[in-house]
Backbone bond lengths (Angstrom), bond angles and torsions (degrees), N, CA, C in turn:
res aa  C-N    CA-C-N  psi(-1)  N-CA   C-N-CA  omega(-1)  CA-C   N-CA-C  phi
1 M - - - 1.449 - - 1.524 108.51 -
2 K 1.293 116.85 131.73 1.462 121.14 176.48 1.520 109.54 -74.88
3 I 1.339 114.76 150.54 1.461 119.69 -179.98 1.521 110.25 -132.09
4 K 1.332 114.71 158.53 1.459 121.79 171.85 1.522 107.31 -120.49
5 V 1.327 115.93 158.15 1.459 121.27 -175.45 1.520 108.37 -117.07
6 G 1.323 115.24 130.11 1.459 119.63 179.45 1.513 111.87 -139.44
7 R 1.294 113.83 170.18 1.470 120.29 173.50 1.520 106.95 -144.31
8 H 1.307 115.36 155.35 1.461 120.04 179.93 1.529 109.37 -69.76
9 I 1.317 116.07 135.73 1.449 121.77 -179.36 1.529 109.75 -56.78
10 E 1.320 115.68 128.25 1.462 124.48 -178.85 1.528 113.18 58.83
11 G 1.343 116.99 19.28 1.457 121.15 176.80 1.515 114.50 72.75
12 I 1.328 117.51 14.24 1.464 121.97 -178.38 1.528 108.40 -102.05
13 S 1.320 116.46 117.03 1.465 120.44 -172.46 1.534 114.11 -65.02
14 L 1.310 117.98 -15.94 1.468 119.98 175.76 1.534 111.68 -77.67
15 N 1.327 115.83 -19.27 1.462 120.50 178.44 1.525 110.22 -78.90
16 P 1.325 117.25 155.48 1.465 119.91 176.41 1.527 110.96 -69.16
17 L 1.315 115.49 170.20 1.456 120.64 178.31 1.524 110.86 -83.11
18 E 1.337 114.96 145.62 1.453 121.29 168.14 1.524 105.17 -112.75
19 Y 1.332 116.60 138.54 1.457 121.49 -171.54 1.515 112.33 -107.91
20 I 1.330 115.98 156.48 1.455 122.11 174.36 1.525 107.40 -66.60
21 L 1.328 115.02 134.20 1.460 120.31 -178.84 1.522 110.31 -103.35
22 D 1.323 114.64 152.93 1.458 122.08 -178.82 1.517 109.45 -110.32
23 G 1.310 116.42 97.18 1.452 120.55 176.28 1.512 114.29 83.40
24 P 1.330 116.20 -179.65 1.458 121.74 -174.20 1.527 114.45 -74.49
25 D 1.317 117.26 -12.09 1.463 119.99 -178.23 1.528 112.88 -76.40
26 G 1.319 117.09 -11.71 1.456 120.29 178.26 1.520 114.61 80.35
27 E 1.326 117.32 18.05 1.465 120.96 176.30 1.522 109.30 -79.22
28 I 1.310 116.02 144.75 1.467 120.32 178.00 1.517 109.53 -68.58
29 K 1.324 116.43 136.53 1.467 122.39 178.37 1.528 108.73 -82.75
30 W 1.319 116.37 126.49 1.464 122.65 178.79 1.523 109.64 -106.31
31 F 1.326 115.57 144.46 1.466 122.59 179.28 1.528 108.95 -119.09
32 E 1.328 115.50 153.88 1.471 120.37 -179.85 1.527 111.72 -68.32
33 N 1.335 116.87 -32.59 1.472 120.90 -179.26 1.527 108.67 -163.49
34 K 1.318 116.03 176.24 1.462 121.03 -177.56 1.527 111.22 -64.99
35 E 1.319 116.63 -38.02 1.456 119.82 -178.63 1.532 111.04 -61.11
36 A 1.324 117.23 -42.39 1.465 120.88 178.44 1.529 110.47 -64.27
37 A 1.314 116.37 -37.81 1.465 120.34 178.68 1.524 110.86 -66.00
38 V 1.319 117.47 -41.82 1.469 121.35 179.78 1.525 110.13 -65.03
39 V 1.331 117.49 -41.27 1.466 120.74 177.16 1.527 109.52 -59.63
40 F 1.332 117.37 -44.21 1.464 121.27 178.39 1.529 110.87 -60.96
41 L 1.330 117.26 -46.90 1.464 121.04 -178.51 1.529 111.20 -62.08
42 K 1.324 117.05 -42.04 1.468 120.19 178.95 1.528 110.88 -66.08
43 A 1.336 117.06 -35.19 1.464 120.40 177.33 1.530 111.19 -65.84
44 Q 1.338 116.19 -22.53 1.461 120.91 177.33 1.525 111.98 -86.82
45 G 1.348 116.80 0.24 1.456 121.20 175.86 1.519 115.17 98.20
46 L 1.322 118.39 8.50 1.462 120.21 179.81 1.530 110.33 -82.10
47 S 1.310 115.51 145.18 1.465 121.28 177.31 1.528 109.62 -93.00
48 D 1.316 115.67 170.82 1.466 120.06 176.12 1.522 110.79 -59.29
49 D 1.331 116.81 -36.85 1.467 120.33 178.43 1.525 111.05 -64.69
50 D 1.329 117.40 -39.26 1.467 121.19 176.74 1.530 110.44 -65.00
51 I 1.324 115.91 -45.85 1.463 121.66 -175.69 1.527 111.27 -64.86
52 Y 1.312 117.41 -26.92 1.464 121.57 178.94 1.532 111.45 -53.34
53 W 1.322 117.42 -34.20 1.462 121.64 -174.75 1.529 113.72 -85.28
54 Y 1.316 117.10 -4.90 1.465 120.79 179.58 1.526 110.29 -85.48
55 R 1.326 115.92 154.00 1.458 122.71 176.61 1.520 108.72 -110.76
56 F 1.314 115.89 136.81 1.448 122.65 178.52 1.527 106.70 -109.43
57 V 1.330 115.25 110.22 1.464 121.32 -169.71 1.524 109.49 -112.55
58 G 1.333 115.62 126.89 1.457 121.07 179.50 1.514 112.44 -78.43
59 E 1.326 115.20 173.51 1.460 121.23 179.31 1.525 111.98 -60.20
60 D 1.327 116.03 -25.57 1.468 120.53 179.13 1.529 112.20 -84.39
61 K 1.350 116.70 8.32 1.468 124.63 177.97 1.526 113.39 70.56
62 R 1.322 117.35 15.66 1.464 121.84 177.43 1.520 110.31 -97.92
63 D 1.317 115.09 145.02 1.459 121.75 176.24 1.531 107.89 -68.57
64 I 1.321 117.16 127.95 1.457 122.09 -177.88 1.532 111.01 -61.14
65 D 1.320 117.31 -39.20 1.460 121.73 -176.69 1.525 112.76 -83.83
66 D 1.309 118.25 -19.77 1.465 122.98 -179.60 1.528 108.36 -144.50
67 P 1.341 117.58 83.56 1.467 121.40 -174.21 1.533 114.72 -59.00
68 E 1.315 117.79 -12.98 1.467 119.87 176.63 1.535 111.24 -72.71
69 L 1.347 116.22 -23.03 1.462 120.37 179.30 1.519 109.53 -85.06
70 I 1.311 116.62 125.81 1.451 122.42 177.39 1.520 107.29 -119.87
71 F 1.326 116.44 131.02 1.459 121.59 -178.81 1.511 110.46 -107.17
72 E 1.300 114.91 146.61 1.460 125.63 177.30 1.460 109.50 80.36
């Protein structure tokens, strides 16, 4: 299942997620799995502590780490 990576706007969990974009067209960047997304985030200079606050959301809009959470 492909996933997208997001974080809550301004770090406030009541706010909606903003997602990593792919290129200037503003399309959401999709990853093959969570591991590929983490590799990408680390290549951008994020630490494990930074990545902890990100959400990994599957195509079914469920949080990969907590399938009870549905976004959007």
